[in-house]
C-alpha positions as CSV (number, residue, x, y, z in Angstrom):
1,M,17.4,-2.5,-16.8
2,D,19.4,-1.5,-19.8
3,Q,17.3,1.5,-20.8
4,T,18.4,4.8,-19.4
5,S,15.8,6.9,-21.2
6,N,12.1,6.7,-20.5
7,Q,11.5,7.5,-24.2
8,H,12.6,3.9,-24.9
9,L,10.9,2.4,-21.9
10,G,9.0,-0.7,-22.9
11,R,5.8,-2.1,-21.5
12,I,4.9,-1.5,-17.9
13,A,3.0,-4.2,-15.9
14,I,0.9,-3.6,-12.8
15,V,0.0,-6.6,-10.6
16,G,-2.9,-5.9,-8.3
17,F,-5.7,-3.5,-9.4
18,G,-7.1,-2.3,-6.1
19,E,-6.5,1.3,-4.9
20,V,-3.0,1.9,-6.2
21,G,-3.1,0.0,-9.5
22,P,-5.7,2.2,-11.3
23,I,-4.0,5.4,-10.2
24,F,-0.6,4.2,-11.6
25,A,-2.1,2.8,-14.7
26,L,-4.0,6.0,-15.6
27,A,-0.9,8.2,-15.1
28,L,1.5,6.0,-16.9
29,A,-0.8,5.3,-19.9
30,A,-1.5,9.0,-20.2
31,Q,2.3,9.4,-20.8
32,G,2.0,7.1,-23.7
33,H,3.4,3.9,-22.1
34,Q,1.9,0.5,-22.8
35,V,0.4,-0.7,-19.5
36,S,-0.7,-4.3,-18.9
37,V,-2.5,-5.2,-15.7
38,F,-3.3,-8.4,-13.9
39,D,-5.5,-8.9,-10.8
40,I,-6.6,-12.2,-9.4
41,K,-10.2,-10.9,-9.7
42,L,-9.8,-11.2,-13.5
43,Q,-10.0,-14.9,-13.0
44,N,-13.3,-14.7,-11.2
45,T,-16.4,-14.5,-13.5
46,A,-18.2,-12.4,-10.9
47,T,-15.6,-9.6,-10.8
48,R,-13.8,-10.0,-14.2
49,H,-15.9,-7.6,-16.2
50,A,-15.7,-4.7,-13.6
51,I,-11.9,-5.0,-13.4
52,A,-11.5,-5.2,-17.2
53,E,-13.7,-2.2,-17.7
54,Q,-11.7,-0.2,-15.1
55,A,-8.5,-1.1,-16.8
56,T,-9.8,0.1,-20.1
57,R,-10.9,3.4,-18.6
58,C,-7.4,3.8,-17.4
59,G,-5.9,3.2,-20.8
60,A,-4.4,-0.2,-19.8
61,R,-4.9,-3.7,-21.0
62,A,-6.3,-6.3,-18.7
63,T,-4.7,-9.7,-19.1
64,E,-6.1,-13.2,-18.3
65,D,-3.0,-14.4,-16.4
66,L,0.1,-13.2,-14.7
67,A,2.5,-14.5,-17.4
68,T,0.8,-12.5,-20.1
69,A,0.9,-9.3,-18.0
70,L,4.6,-9.7,-17.4
71,L,5.6,-10.5,-21.0
72,E,8.1,-8.0,-22.2
73,A,7.4,-5.6,-19.3
74,Q,10.5,-3.7,-18.4
75,L,9.0,-2.5,-15.1
76,V,6.6,-4.6,-13.0
77,F,4.8,-2.9,-10.1
78,S,3.5,-5.3,-7.5
79,A,0.7,-3.6,-5.6
80,V,-1.3,-6.3,-3.9
81,T,-2.2,-6.9,-0.2
82,A,0.5,-7.7,2.3
83,S,-0.8,-11.2,2.8
84,Q,-0.3,-11.9,-1.0
85,A,3.0,-10.1,-1.6
86,E,5.4,-13.0,-1.3
87,A,3.1,-15.4,-3.2
88,V,2.9,-12.9,-6.1
89,A,6.7,-12.4,-6.1
90,T,7.2,-16.1,-6.2
91,A,4.7,-16.6,-9.0
92,A,6.1,-13.7,-11.0
93,A,9.6,-15.1,-10.6
94,E,8.7,-18.0,-12.9
95,H,8.0,-15.6,-15.7
96,L,10.6,-12.9,-15.2
97,A,13.9,-12.7,-17.1
98,M,17.0,-10.6,-17.5
99,G,16.2,-6.9,-18.3
100,Q,13.0,-6.8,-16.2
101,T,12.7,-5.0,-12.9
102,F,10.2,-6.2,-10.3
103,I,9.2,-3.3,-8.0
104,D,7.6,-4.6,-4.8
105,M,5.4,-1.8,-3.4
106,N,3.8,-3.9,-0.7
107,S,4.0,-3.2,3.0
108,V,5.6,-6.3,4.3
109,S,8.5,-7.2,6.7
110,P,12.1,-6.8,5.7
111,S,12.5,-10.6,5.8
112,V,9.6,-11.1,3.4
113,K,11.1,-8.6,1.0
114,Q,14.5,-10.4,1.2
115,R,12.9,-13.8,0.4
116,S,11.0,-12.3,-2.5
117,C,14.2,-10.7,-3.8
118,K,15.9,-14.1,-3.9
119,Q,13.0,-15.6,-5.8
120,V,12.8,-12.8,-8.4
121,E,16.6,-12.6,-9.0
122,C,17.0,-16.4,-9.5
123,N,16.3,-16.0,-13.3
124,G,18.3,-12.8,-13.7
125,A,15.6,-10.2,-13.2
126,H,16.1,-7.3,-10.9
127,Y,14.2,-6.8,-7.6
128,V,13.6,-3.4,-6.0
129,E,11.7,-2.9,-2.8
130,A,9.6,0.3,-2.6
131,A,8.3,1.6,0.7
132,V,5.4,3.9,0.0
133,M,5.6,6.6,2.7
134,A,2.2,8.3,2.3
135,P,-1.3,7.5,1.2
136,V,-1.4,7.2,-2.6
137,P,-4.5,9.3,-2.9
138,P,-4.2,12.3,-3.2
139,H,-0.5,12.1,-4.2
140,G,-1.0,9.7,-7.1
141,I,2.3,8.7,-8.8
142,R,3.9,11.6,-6.9
143,V,3.6,9.6,-3.6
144,P,7.0,9.5,-1.9
145,M,8.7,6.1,-2.2
146,L,11.9,4.8,-0.6
147,L,13.7,2.2,-2.7
148,G,16.1,-0.5,-1.8
149,G,18.2,-3.0,-3.8
150,H,21.3,-3.1,-5.9
151,V,19.7,-1.4,-8.8
152,S,17.5,1.0,-6.7
153,A,19.5,4.1,-7.6
154,R,19.1,3.5,-11.3
155,T,15.5,2.6,-10.8
156,A,14.8,5.8,-8.9
157,E,16.1,7.8,-11.8
158,I,13.8,5.9,-14.2
159,L,10.8,6.3,-11.9
160,N,11.5,10.0,-11.3
161,G,11.7,10.4,-15.1
162,L,8.1,9.1,-15.1
163,G,7.0,11.9,-12.8
164,M,7.3,9.8,-9.6
165,R,9.1,10.8,-6.3
166,A,11.5,7.9,-5.6
167,E,14.6,7.9,-3.5
168,S,17.1,5.2,-3.2
169,V,18.1,4.6,0.4
170,A,20.0,1.4,0.4
171,Q,21.5,-1.2,-1.9
172,E,20.5,-3.8,0.6
173,V,16.9,-5.1,0.5
174,G,15.0,-4.7,3.7
175,L,16.0,-1.3,5.0
176,A,13.4,0.7,3.1
177,S,10.7,-1.6,4.5
178,A,12.2,-1.2,8.0
179,I,11.9,2.6,7.7
180,K,8.3,2.2,6.6
181,L,7.2,-0.3,9.2
182,C,8.9,1.5,12.1
183,R,7.0,4.7,11.0
184,S,3.8,2.7,10.7
185,I,4.0,1.5,14.3
186,M,3.7,5.2,15.2
187,I,1.1,6.2,12.7
188,K,-1.1,3.2,12.9
189,G,-0.6,3.2,16.7
190,M,-1.9,6.7,16.9
191,E,-4.9,5.8,14.9
192,A,-5.7,2.8,17.1
193,L,-5.3,4.9,20.2
194,C,-7.6,7.5,18.8
195,V,-10.2,4.9,18.0
196,Q,-10.2,3.4,21.4
197,S,-10.1,6.7,23.2
198,M,-12.9,8.2,21.3
199,L,-15.0,5.1,21.4
200,A,-14.7,4.9,25.2
201,A,-15.2,8.7,25.6
202,R,-18.3,8.6,23.4
203,Q,-19.9,5.9,25.5
204,F,-19.4,8.1,28.6
205,G,-20.6,11.2,26.7
206,V,-17.3,13.0,27.3
207,D,-15.7,13.0,23.9
208,D,-15.9,16.8,23.5
209,R,-14.2,17.3,26.9
210,V,-11.4,14.7,25.9
211,L,-10.8,16.5,22.6
212,A,-10.6,19.9,24.3
213,S,-8.1,18.5,26.8
214,L,-6.0,17.0,24.0
215,A,-6.1,20.3,22.1
216,A,-4.9,22.1,25.2
217,S,-2.1,19.6,25.8
218,F,-0.9,19.4,22.2
219,P,-1.8,22.8,20.6
220,G,-1.3,22.9,16.8
221,V,-1.9,19.2,16.2
222,G,-5.6,19.8,15.3
223,W,-7.5,18.0,18.0
224,D,-9.8,21.1,18.0
225,K,-10.1,21.0,14.2
226,G,-11.3,17.4,13.5
227,Y,-8.0,15.6,13.6
228,E,-9.7,12.7,15.4
229,A,-12.1,12.4,12.4
230,Y,-9.1,12.1,10.0
231,L,-7.4,9.4,12.0
232,I,-10.6,7.4,12.5
233,G,-11.5,7.8,8.8
234,R,-8.2,6.3,7.8
235,V,-9.0,3.2,9.9
236,V,-12.6,3.0,8.6
237,E,-11.6,3.1,5.0
238,H,-8.4,1.1,5.0
239,G,-8.5,-0.8,8.3
240,Q,-8.0,-4.3,6.8
241,R,-5.0,-3.3,4.8
242,R,-3.5,-1.4,7.7
243,S,-4.1,-4.3,10.0
244,E,-2.1,-6.6,7.6
245,E,0.7,-4.0,7.6
246,M,0.8,-4.0,11.4
247,R,1.1,-7.8,11.5
248,E,4.1,-7.4,9.2
249,A,5.5,-4.9,11.7
250,A,4.8,-7.4,14.5
251,L,6.7,-10.0,12.5
252,M,9.6,-7.6,12.1
253,L,9.7,-7.0,15.9
254,E,9.6,-10.7,16.7
255,E,12.6,-11.3,14.3
256,L,14.5,-8.6,16.2
257,G,13.8,-10.4,19.5
258,M,11.4,-7.7,20.6
259,S,7.9,-8.0,21.9
260,A,5.3,-7.8,19.2
261,D,2.3,-7.4,21.6
262,L,1.8,-3.7,20.9
263,A,1.9,-4.0,17.1
264,T,-0.4,-7.0,17.3
265,A,-2.9,-5.1,19.4
266,V,-2.8,-2.2,17.0
267,A,-3.5,-4.6,14.2
268,D,-6.5,-6.1,16.1
269,V,-8.0,-2.6,16.6
270,Q,-7.6,-1.8,12.9
271,Q,-9.2,-5.1,11.9
272,D,-12.0,-4.8,14.4
273,V,-13.1,-1.4,13.1
274,S,-12.8,-2.5,9.5
275,G,-15.0,-5.5,10.2
276,R,-17.6,-3.5,12.1
277,V,-18.1,-0.8,9.4
278,A,-17.6,-2.8,6.3
279,S,-21.1,-2.2,5.0
280,L,-20.6,1.6,5.6
281,V,-17.4,1.6,3.6
282,E,-19.3,0.0,0.7
283,A,-21.8,2.8,1.0
284,L,-18.8,5.3,0.7
285,D,-18.0,3.8,-2.7
286,Q,-21.5,4.7,-3.9
287,N,-22.3,7.9,-2.1
288,G,-18.8,9.5,-1.7
289,S,-19.0,10.2,2.1
290,L,-19.2,8.4,5.4
291,P,-21.3,9.1,8.4
292,E,-19.7,11.2,11.1
293,W,-17.4,9.1,13.3
294,R,-19.7,9.3,16.3
295,T,-22.2,7.4,14.3
296,L,-19.7,5.0,13.0
297,L,-18.1,4.0,16.3
298,K,-21.1,2.7,18.1
299,P,-20.6,0.1,20.8
300,A,-20.2,-3.4,19.4
């Protein structure tokens, strides 16, 4: 990227308009930047209108195809699901050129990021991996991100000039993602443990006793203040995406010659909960709140 001042920053593109896309689009458009967005749902007649309307509310322009979204975009944020991350990078590579920077925000394994980097850079564009280290809501564009790639330091300066919190951690692609996924094994693992512990405890009618014991063993964590509800809530609302992330963590472990059994089991728990409460999550979108976890985690 040749520009060093955000005053002269050209169009910004966002690929993927799920949870992250609208938040970034709204914040960047509010700063006066031209924002174009593309989501595969824009090519589906059943979902096109809703996505296009949401983009308009965010001050962004919805485009009919990926090529149009990327045209003249100096920064391209890829915020899709883990399962689609490499495919999007490969497709975007065909339309990217020198002077453009592709910022891969997706939670995938280091090897996937490295393959995506090769694809994007084949035509002279820059590739930067971004590991998002906290939930985007409520942080918004201030969510902490670790960047990797040979232009990551310069890109961090540009993003921080946009009000973001980006830190370059390596010129090598893959290390930022490794930090994220190693952390995710702990975080998502705790969530899965909590789900299974509370589900079993609830069936025996001893959940209050278990929580009291955890609070005594780990004072200050919050087991006596609803910490279990927070952990379970994260799985309920984002279990499918989190399960995909954990399968990427499993892939990373396999490539290191380590057992991926634990990460895979965590992914299975996340996916199971997501599937069982899918209808209730849809209700959340309309009503703004979910039932208490003891209602949610009924025996299958």
